[in-house]
C-alpha positions in Angstrom: -21.8 41.9 43.0 -18.5 40.1 43.5 -20.2 37.4 45.7 -22.8 36.8 42.9 -20.0 36.4 40.3 -18.1 34.0 42.6 -21.2 32.0 43.3 -22.0 31.8 39.6 -18.5 30.7 38.8 -18.6 28.0 41.4 -21.8 26.6 39.9 -20.3 26.6 36.4 -17.2 24.7 37.6 -19.3 22.2 39.4 -21.5 21.7 36.3 -18.4 21.2 34.1 -16.8 18.7 36.6 -20.1 16.8 36.8 -20.3 16.5 33.0 -16.7 15.2 32.9 -17.4 12.7 35.6 -20.6 11.6 34.0 -19.2 11.2 30.5 -19.6 7.5 29.6 -16.4 5.5 28.9 -16.2 3.8 25.5 -17.8 0.4 25.5 -16.5 -0.8 22.1 -14.2 -3.8 22.0 -13.1 -4.7 18.5 -10.0 -4.8 16.2 -10.4 -2.1 13.5 -7.1 -2.7 11.7 -3.7 -4.4 11.7 -0.4 -3.2 10.3 3.3 -4.0 10.6 6.5 -4.1 8.7 6.0 -7.7 7.6 2.3 -7.7 7.0 1.2 -7.8 3.4 -2.6 -8.0 4.0 -5.0 -8.2 7.0 -8.6 -9.3 6.5 -10.8 -8.7 9.6 -14.2 -10.3 10.1 -16.0 -8.4 12.8 -18.9 -10.9 13.0 -16.8 -14.1 13.3 -14.1 -12.3 15.4 -11.4 -13.6 13.1 -8.3 -11.9 11.5 -6.3 -13.4 8.7 -2.8 -11.8 8.3 -0.7 -12.6 5.3 3.1 -12.3 5.6 6.1 -13.3 3.5 7.3 -16.9 3.8 10.6 -15.6 5.1 9.1 -13.8 8.1 10.5 -14.6 11.5 7.3 -15.4 13.4 9.0 -15.4 16.8 8.9 -11.6 16.7 6.0 -10.6 14.4 5.1 -7.0 14.7 1.4 -6.3 14.8 0.2 -2.8 15.4 -3.5 -3.0 16.3 -6.0 -0.3 15.6 -8.6 -0.3 18.4 -11.5 1.8 19.5 -10.6 4.7 21.8 -9.3 3.5 25.2 -9.5 -0.2 24.3 -6.7 -2.6 25.1 -5.6 -5.9 23.6 -3.6 -8.8 25.0 -2.9 -12.4 24.0 -5.2 -14.9 25.8 -2.2 -17.0 26.7 0.9 -14.7 26.9 4.3 -16.1 25.9 7.7 -15.1 27.1 8.6 -13.5 23.7 5.4 -11.4 23.7 6.4 -7.7 24.0 3.8 -5.5 22.3 3.7 -4.7 19.4 5.7 -7.9 18.8 4.2 -11.4 19.4 5.5 -14.9 19.0 3.5 -17.1 16.6 6.4 -19.5 15.9 5.1 -22.3 18.1 1.4 -22.1 17.1 1.3 -23.8 13.7 -2.1 -25.1 12.6 -2.0 -28.8 11.4 -2.3 -28.9 7.6 -5.4 -30.6 6.2 -5.9 -32.1 2.8 -7.8 -28.9 1.7 -5.2 -26.5 3.1 -2.1 -25.4 1.1 -1.1 -22.3 3.0 1.2 -22.6 6.1 -0.8 -21.1 9.0 -0.2 -20.1 12.6 -2.9 -19.2 15.1 -3.3 -17.4 18.4 -6.2 -15.9 20.4 -6.3 -12.2 21.5 -8.7 -10.5 23.9 -9.9 -6.9 23.3 -11.2 -5.1 26.4 -13.2 -1.8 26.1 -12.2 1.4 27.8 -15.1 0.9 30.2 -14.0 -2.6 31.1 -17.5 -3.8 30.5 -17.1 -5.3 27.1 -14.7 -8.0 25.9 -14.2 -9.7 22.5 -11.9 -12.6 21.8 -10.4 -12.7 18.3 -8.7 -15.7 16.5 -5.7 -14.3 14.7 -4.3 -16.5 11.9 -0.9 -15.7 10.4 -0.5 -17.1 6.9 2.9 -17.4 5.2 2.6 -16.7 1.5 4.7 -15.7 -1.6 4.4 -12.8 -4.0 2.4 -13.8 -7.1 3.8 -13.4 -10.5 0.5 -13.0 -12.4 -1.6 -9.9 -11.9 -5.2 -9.8 -13.2 -6.6 -6.9 -11.1 -10.0 -8.6 -10.7 -10.2 -8.2 -6.9 -10.8 -4.9 -5.0 -11.8 -3.8 -1.5 -13.8 -0.7 -1.0 -14.0 -0.7 2.8 -14.7 2.7 4.3 -12.0 4.5 2.3 -14.0 5.6 -0.6 -11.3 4.4 -3.0 -10.3 1.0 -4.5 -7.7 -1.2 -3.0 -6.5 -4.0 -5.3 -5.3 -7.4 -4.2 -4.3 -10.7 -5.9 -4.9 -14.1 -4.3 -4.0 -17.6 -5.5 -4.9 -20.3 -2.9 -3.4 -23.2 -4.8 0.1 -21.6 -5.1 0.0 -19.9 -1.6 0.4 -16.5 -3.2 -1.0 -13.2 -1.9 -0.5 -9.5 -2.8 -2.2 -6.3 -1.7 -1.3 -3.5 -4.1 -0.4 -0.1 -2.8 -1.3 3.3 -4.4 -1.2 7.0 -3.7 -5.0 7.0 -3.1 -4.7 7.4 0.7 -2.5 10.6 0.1 -5.0 12.0 -2.5 -7.8 11.5 0.1 -6.0 14.1 2.3 -6.5 16.8 -0.4 -10.3 16.6 -0.1 -10.6 16.3 -3.9 -11.9 12.7 -3.8 -15.6 13.2 -3.4 -16.4 9.7 -4.7 -14.6 6.6 -5.9 -14.4 7.9 -9.5 -12.5 11.0 -8.4 -9.4 9.1 -7.3 -6.3 8.6 -9.4 -6.3 4.8 -9.1 -9.4 2.7 -9.7 -10.7 -0.5 -11.2 -12.3 -0.4 -14.7 -12.9 -2.6 -17.7 -9.7 -4.4 -18.7 -8.2 -6.3 -21.6 -9.8 -9.4 -20.0 -12.4 -8.9 -17.3 -11.4 -6.0 -15.0 -8.2 -3.9 -15.1 -6.7 -0.8 -13.7 -7.2 2.9 -14.7 -4.5 5.3 -13.6 -5.2 9.0 -14.1 -3.1 12.1 -13.2 -5.3 14.4 -11.1 -5.0 18.0 -9.8 -4.7 18.3 -6.0 -6.5 21.6 -5.5 -5.5 24.4 -3.1 -3.9 22.1 -0.5 -1.6 20.5 -3.2 -0.5 24.0 -4.3 0.2 25.0 -0.7 2.5 22.0 0.0 4.2 22.0 -3.4 2.4 19.0 -4.9 0.1 20.3 -7.6 -0.7 16.9 -9.2 -1.1 13.3 -8.1 -0.2 10.7 -10.7 -2.4 7.6 -10.8 -0.1 4.8 -9.6 -0.1 1.2 -8.5 2.8 -0.6 -7.0 4.1 -3.5 -4.9 5.0 -2.0 -1.6 3.3 0.4 0.9 2.3 4.0 1.2 2.8 5.7 4.6 -0.1 8.1 4.6 1.2 9.8 7.8 4.2 11.2 5.8 2.3 11.9 2.6 2.2 15.7 3.0 5.6 16.0 4.6 7.7 13.9 2.2 5.6 12.0 -0.3 8.6 10.4 -2.0 9.9 8.9 1.3 6.4 7.8 2.1 6.3 5.6 -1.0 8.0 2.2 -0.2 8.7 -0.2 -3.1 9.0 -3.9 -2.9 8.2 -7.2 -1.1 10.4 -10.3 -0.6 10.9 -12.4 -3.7 12.5 -15.8 -4.2 12.9 -16.2 -8.0 15.0 -15.1 -10.9 12.8 -12.8 -13.1 13.4 -12.8 -16.9 10.6 -10.7 -18.4 7.8 -8.3 -17.6 4.8 -8.7 -19.9 1.3 -7.4 -20.1 -1.2 -5.0 -21.8 -1.6 -1.3 -21.7 -3.4 1.7 -23.2 -2.2 5.3 -22.8 -3.6 8.8 -23.5 -1.6 11.9 -22.4 -3.1 15.0 -21.0 -2.6 18.4 -22.7 -1.1 21.1 -20.4 2.1 20.0 -18.8 2.7 21.2 -15.2 6.4 21.6 -14.6 6.3 23.2 -11.1 4.9 25.9 -8.9 5.6 29.7 -8.8 5.8 30.4 -5.1 6.5 34.1 -5.7 2.8 34.7 -6.2 0.2 34.6 -3.5 -1.5 32.2 -3.7 1.1 30.0 -5.5 0.4 29.4 -9.2 1.2 26.3 -11.3 3.8 26.7 -14.0 2.8 25.4 -17.5 5.6 24.2 -19.9 4.1 24.8 -23.5 7.0 22.8 -25.0 5.7 19.7 -23.3 2.0 20.0 -24.4 0.7 16.5 -25.1 4.0 14.9 -24.4 3.5 13.3 -21.0 4.4 9.6 -20.7 3.2 6.8 -18.6 5.6 4.5 -16.9 5.8 0.7 -16.4 8.8 -1.0 -14.6 9.9 -3.8 -12.3 13.0 -3.9 -10.1 14.6 -6.7 -8.2 16.9 -5.3 -5.5 19.0 -6.4 -2.5 17.4 -5.7 0.9 19.3 -7.4 3.8 16.7 -6.4 6.5 13.0 -6.1 6.5 13.0 -2.3 6.8 15.3 -1.8 3.8 13.2 -0.4 0.9 13.6 1.6 -2.2 11.4 4.7 -2.2 10.2 7.5 -4.4 13.7 9.1 -4.4 14.8 6.2 -6.6 17.5 7.0 -9.2 17.3 4.3 -11.9 20.8 5.0 -13.1 22.8 5.1 -9.9 20.9 3.0 -7.4 23.4 0.4 -6.2 20.9 -2.0 -4.8 19.3 -2.8 -8.1 20.1 -6.3 -9.4 17.6 -6.7 -12.3 15.4 -4.0 -13.9 12.8 -4.1 -16.7 11.4 -0.7 -17.8 9.3 0.3 -20.8 11.1 2.7 -23.1 9.9 6.1 -24.2 9.4 4.8 -27.7 7.4 1.8 -26.5 5.2 3.9 -24.3 3.0 5.5 -27.0 -0.5 7.0 -27.2 -3.0 4.3 -28.0 -6.7 3.7 -27.5 -6.5 0.0 -28.1 -5.0 -2.6 -25.7 -1.3 -2.9 -26.7 1.0 -5.8 -25.7 4.3 -5.0 -24.0 7.2 -7.5 -23.3 10.3 -6.2 -21.5 13.3 -8.3 -20.7 15.0 -7.8 -17.3 18.4 -6.1 -17.6 21.0 -7.8 -15.4 23.1 -5.4 -13.4 24.5 -7.6 -10.8 24.7 -11.3 -10.0 22.2 -12.7 -7.5 23.6 -14.4 -4.4 21.5 -17.6 -4.3 21.7 -18.2 -0.6 20.5 -14.6 0.1 17.7 -15.1 -2.4 16.6 -18.2 -0.6 16.6 -16.3 2.7 14.3 -13.5 1.3 17.0 -10.9 1.1 15.8 -9.6 -2.3 12.7 -7.6 -2.9 10.6 -7.2 -6.1 8.9 -3.9 -7.0 6.4 -3.6 -9.8 5.3 0.0 -10.5 2.8 1.6 -12.9 2.3 5.4 -13.2 0.2 7.6 -15.4 3.0 10.3 -15.4 6.6 9.3 -15.7 7.7 12.3 -13.6 4.8 12.0 -11.2 7.1 11.4 -8.2 8.5 14.9 -8.9 4.9 16.3 -9.2 5.4 17.0 -12.9 2.9 15.9 -15.6 -0.4 16.6 -17.3 -3.7 16.4 -15.6 -5.8 13.9 -17.5 -2.9 11.7 -18.5 -4.3 8.2 -18.3 -2.7 4.7 -18.3 -4.7 1.5 -18.4 -3.1 -1.7 -17.3 -4.1 -5.4 -17.3 -3.0 -9.0 -17.4 0.6 -8.5 -16.3 3.1 -11.4 -15.7 6.6 -11.6 -14.3 8.2 -14.5 -16.1 10.9 -16.3 -14.0 13.6 -18.9 -14.7 12.0 -21.3 -12.2 8.6 -21.2 -13.8 10.1 -21.7 -17.3 12.0 -24.8 -16.0 8.9 -26.2 -14.4 7.0 -25.9 -17.7 9.6 -27.7 -19.8 
């Protein structure tokens, strides 16, 4: 009997080993995504094998960080390696593309080869790095759907060499499993004041949200980035506000509509199992949306304001424009807002020219959404927003 069991075990081990040895290695060779501290937007064309990466005009291209997303087991290397290449940082500073009469954006270009895990498939991609500025007019007409099931907004002005990909909390909401389709997400494109606009709605986050102490997700849209890997651990720290800006802002202007939800969620009662949401009856129908813009000092590329922002005590803030409680009112018609920037500190012009100030523009359907307080159903619509600046006003005179 023991010999039979030993023999059977040997056969099973040989079969498993054979399966492991025979398992085919991945033959995919592609670039699935690009990210990095300086990257504002990356457009990947799988068919033409091209990648367009947009960065701030102040970016040091001799050490550009590009974190590539590749198929399992695949590798990537520059076709012609340079001395400064040390993955994930690559030197694009000497690869400027000659400017043609049709071209207005400053561009730099290099070739990268992707090799599959099996070593049998290769793909050569042309990666173009494009220096751009942050736009000051936001129309919300352009979105990407991709494979994310939610809308990603971007602004693009070829003539002015301006590019912006908006960030939102949609990637974090996706983790809750409550987003069955695009319309379920807190931030999406809808009919606007002119053409298309943004709809931001505070949503419940289901059982997972209760478990991690985040019962709601406010609809939000902001200049910056959202680190989805930290969304459940520390959502405030995962929300990074701002992108380099080179002008003196004077006024934040645009159009909005707002409708508050009814029941106001003020927290979670963890003494119960499972935890229960806490409703504050004194706040019924009193939720507010939020609209603000901040210019702040950031001496290095990794210096950001985040969701822990304290408007009253943050020392980095130089200029701030924020809609007041009395201005943010319930209205079902498009309502104009015009908010001057409050000057808290003087701008150091040389630092501004070097890209050491960042601008954040933020919209939220619940003013206390960062603290996971608000009313499910509170909805803020936004469209046709402009940051007015001294430089633009002088040019128009």
